[in-house]
C-alpha positions in Angstrom: 80.9 12.1 0.0 79.3 9.7 -2.5 81.1 8.6 -5.6 79.3 10.8 -8.1 79.7 10.7 -11.8 77.6 13.8 -12.5 74.7 15.8 -11.1 71.4 16.5 -12.8 69.4 19.6 -12.2 65.8 19.3 -13.3 63.1 22.0 -13.4 62.7 25.0 -11.1 63.3 28.7 -11.3 66.3 31.0 -11.4 67.6 29.4 -8.2 67.9 26.1 -10.0 69.8 27.7 -12.9 72.2 29.3 -10.4 72.6 26.0 -8.6 73.6 24.3 -11.8 76.3 27.0 -12.4 77.6 26.7 -8.8 77.8 22.9 -9.0 79.8 23.2 -12.2 82.2 25.7 -10.6 82.8 23.1 -7.9 84.1 20.7 -10.6 81.1 18.5 -11.1 79.8 17.5 -14.5 76.3 19.1 -14.6 73.4 18.4 -16.8 70.3 20.6 -16.7 66.8 20.0 -18.0 63.6 22.0 -17.8 65.4 25.3 -17.8 65.0 26.0 -21.5 64.2 29.7 -21.2 67.0 30.6 -18.8 70.6 31.4 -19.7 73.1 28.8 -18.6 76.9 29.0 -18.7 78.9 26.8 -21.1 80.0 24.8 -18.1 76.5 23.4 -17.7 75.2 20.9 -20.3 71.7 21.3 -21.5 70.0 18.0 -21.7 66.7 16.1 -22.1 65.3 14.3 -19.1 66.3 11.0 -20.6 69.9 12.1 -20.6 69.8 12.9 -16.9 68.5 9.4 -16.3 71.3 7.9 -18.4 74.2 9.9 -17.1 73.6 11.3 -13.6 73.6 9.5 -10.3 72.2 12.4 -8.3 69.1 14.4 -9.4 68.3 17.8 -7.9 64.6 18.8 -8.1 63.2 22.2 -7.3 61.5 23.8 -4.3 58.7 23.0 -4.4 58.8 19.9 -6.5 55.3 20.6 -7.6 52.6 23.3 -7.1 49.7 21.6 -8.7 50.3 18.0 -7.6 50.5 16.8 -11.2 53.5 18.5 -12.9 57.0 19.4 -11.9 57.5 23.0 -10.9 59.3 24.1 -14.1 58.2 27.6 -15.1 61.0 28.0 -17.6 60.6 24.7 -19.4 59.4 24.6 -23.0 56.9 21.8 -22.1 55.1 20.4 -19.1 56.9 17.7 -17.1 54.2 15.3 -15.9 54.8 13.6 -12.6 53.5 10.1 -13.5 54.6 6.5 -13.1 56.9 6.8 -16.2 58.6 9.8 -14.8 59.2 8.1 -11.4 60.5 5.0 -13.2 63.3 7.0 -14.7 64.9 7.8 -11.3 64.4 4.5 -9.5 68.1 3.9 -9.0 69.1 7.6 -8.4 69.7 9.8 -5.4 66.8 12.3 -5.6 66.9 15.6 -3.7 64.0 18.0 -3.7 62.0 20.6 -1.7 58.6 19.7 -0.1 59.2 16.2 -1.5 56.2 14.7 0.3 54.1 16.2 -2.5 55.9 14.0 -5.0 54.7 10.8 -3.2 51.2 11.8 -3.9 51.7 12.0 -7.7 52.6 8.3 -8.4 53.0 5.0 -6.6 56.2 4.6 -8.6 58.1 6.6 -6.0 57.9 3.8 -3.5 61.5 2.5 -2.9 63.1 5.5 -4.6 65.8 7.2 -2.5 64.1 10.6 -1.9 65.7 13.3 0.2 64.0 16.5 1.3 66.4 19.4 1.7 63.7 21.8 2.7 63.1 20.2 6.1 66.7 20.6 7.1 67.1 23.2 9.9 70.2 24.8 8.4 68.4 25.3 5.1 65.2 26.6 6.7 67.1 29.1 8.9 69.3 30.5 6.1 66.4 30.5 3.6 64.3 32.4 6.2 67.0 35.1 6.4 67.0 35.5 2.6 63.2 35.6 2.6 63.2 38.4 5.2 65.7 40.5 3.3 63.8 40.0 0.1 60.5 41.0 1.8 62.0 44.2 2.9 63.4 45.0 -0.5 60.0 44.3 -2.1 58.3 46.4 0.5 60.5 49.4 -0.4 59.7 48.8 -4.0 56.0 48.6 -3.5 55.5 51.5 -1.1 56.3 55.2 -1.2 57.2 55.1 2.5 60.6 54.3 3.9 61.1 51.4 6.3 63.3 53.5 8.6 61.1 55.3 11.1 58.0 53.4 10.1 55.7 51.3 12.3 55.9 47.6 11.3 53.9 44.6 12.4 55.4 41.1 11.9 52.7 38.5 12.4 54.2 35.2 13.6 57.5 34.5 15.4 58.8 31.5 13.5 62.0 31.5 11.5 61.0 34.1 9.0 59.3 36.3 11.7 62.4 36.2 13.9 64.7 37.2 11.0 62.4 39.8 9.7 61.8 41.6 13.0 65.5 41.7 13.6 66.3 43.2 10.2 63.4 45.7 10.4 64.6 47.0 13.7 68.2 47.1 12.4 67.2 49.7 9.8 65.3 51.8 12.2 61.7 50.6 12.2 59.5 50.5 15.3 58.6 46.7 15.4 55.6 45.0 16.9 55.4 41.2 16.7 52.4 39.0 17.2 52.4 35.4 18.5 50.0 32.9 20.1 52.3 31.1 22.5 53.2 32.7 25.8 56.8 31.6 25.4 57.1 33.4 22.1 55.6 36.6 23.5 58.2 36.4 26.3 61.0 36.2 23.8 59.5 39.1 21.8 59.6 41.2 24.9 63.2 40.1 25.7 64.3 41.1 22.2 62.8 44.6 22.7 59.9 44.3 20.3 56.3 45.3 21.2 54.4 42.0 21.8 50.8 41.5 20.9 48.7 38.3 21.0 47.6 37.1 17.6 44.0 36.9 18.6 44.2 40.6 19.7 45.5 42.0 16.5 42.2 43.8 15.6 42.3 47.3 16.8 46.1 47.5 17.3 48.4 49.8 15.4 48.3 51.9 13.4 51.0 50.3 11.2 52.7 51.4 8.0 53.8 47.9 7.0 52.3 44.6 8.0 54.2 41.4 7.2 52.3 38.1 7.7 54.3 34.8 8.1 51.4 32.7 9.6 50.1 30.1 7.1 46.4 30.3 8.1 43.9 33.1 7.8 44.4 35.7 10.6 43.9 38.9 8.7 40.2 38.4 8.1 37.7 41.0 7.0 36.8 41.7 10.6 40.4 42.2 11.7 41.3 44.4 8.7 38.2 46.5 9.3 39.6 47.5 12.6 43.2 48.2 11.4 44.1 51.7 10.2 47.0 53.3 8.3 48.4 50.3 6.5 50.5 51.4 3.5 51.4 47.8 2.5 50.2 44.4 3.7 52.6 41.6 2.6 51.7 37.9 3.0 54.8 35.7 3.1 53.0 32.6 4.2 52.6 29.6 1.9 49.3 28.9 0.2 46.5 29.7 1.1 48.2 32.3 3.1 46.9 34.3 6.0 45.3 37.3 4.4 41.8 37.9 3.1 42.9 39.7 -0.1 39.3 40.5 -1.2 38.7 42.2 2.1 42.0 44.1 1.9 41.1 45.3 -1.6 37.7 46.4 -0.5 39.2 48.4 2.4 41.8 49.9 0.0 44.8 48.3 1.6 47.6 47.5 -0.9 48.3 43.8 -0.4 50.6 41.3 -2.1 51.1 37.6 -1.7 54.9 37.3 -1.9 55.8 33.7 -2.5 59.1 32.0 -3.2 61.0 35.3 -2.7 64.5 33.7 -2.5 64.3 32.1 -5.9 62.9 35.3 -7.4 65.0 38.0 -5.8 68.2 36.4 -4.6 68.5 33.3 -6.7 72.3 33.0 -6.5 72.4 33.3 -2.7 69.4 30.9 -2.4 71.2 28.4 -4.7 74.3 28.5 -2.5 72.2 27.7 0.6 70.6 24.8 -1.3 74.0 23.5 -2.6 75.6 23.5 0.9 72.6 21.7 2.4 72.6 19.0 -0.3 76.4 18.5 0.2 75.9 18.0 3.9 73.1 15.5 3.2 75.3 13.6 0.8 78.2 13.5 3.2 75.9 12.0 5.9 
């Protein structure tokens, strides 16, 4: 592992605060900035961004690093952290780790030559994060609906990492699970796992379903599709922006719908932080 004097945690949500605490528990000196409105243990040093630049050799940025392409994702910071040339210059000689870090490159030309590392593209991170996302989605569905998952009819749209984990968990608690996919190979695996397969393009008119979980990051639940689907108690979109659901159409049809983004950081921040920490450690060792 690299010779590290200390680690800096900058911005982010509850996951980042939990990450700072876990790093400190591992014996590192940790400085945190941009988490002003979150509680931190005494083992973590609150700092300004300039102190991170002065004292830390490794800086851990959030997932995502930015949502608007202009400022750091830091919902618990007292002030906006602008991603400009001056910000990039602070970390030119640092090891930078962040999630969806390609978005950072679009904010300033000052990132050229900076050692940037994206933990969110690592397979181990993506798989474990998908499992936490799936569990959080089920917990949120139970909170948002008056129906139980057990014995319900569930549709999981998409058979990527989150779709796989979600379908497995739903069946494990007694749901009747249908899974949609486009690829013939995915449909074959869906059948092998014992779920009911349906082609994504044939979703309209299938069902009825009590719960629908979308993991596909493009619009598949259009007004036309929703018009032909009956009995939905809750429609949950887990896909990144812009998502896969026409929410206006869902509202017009009277379908309760929620766009549930960044669930690990909101609902299971400590577990999510542990996944992030282990991934970064592996990257540093390499």
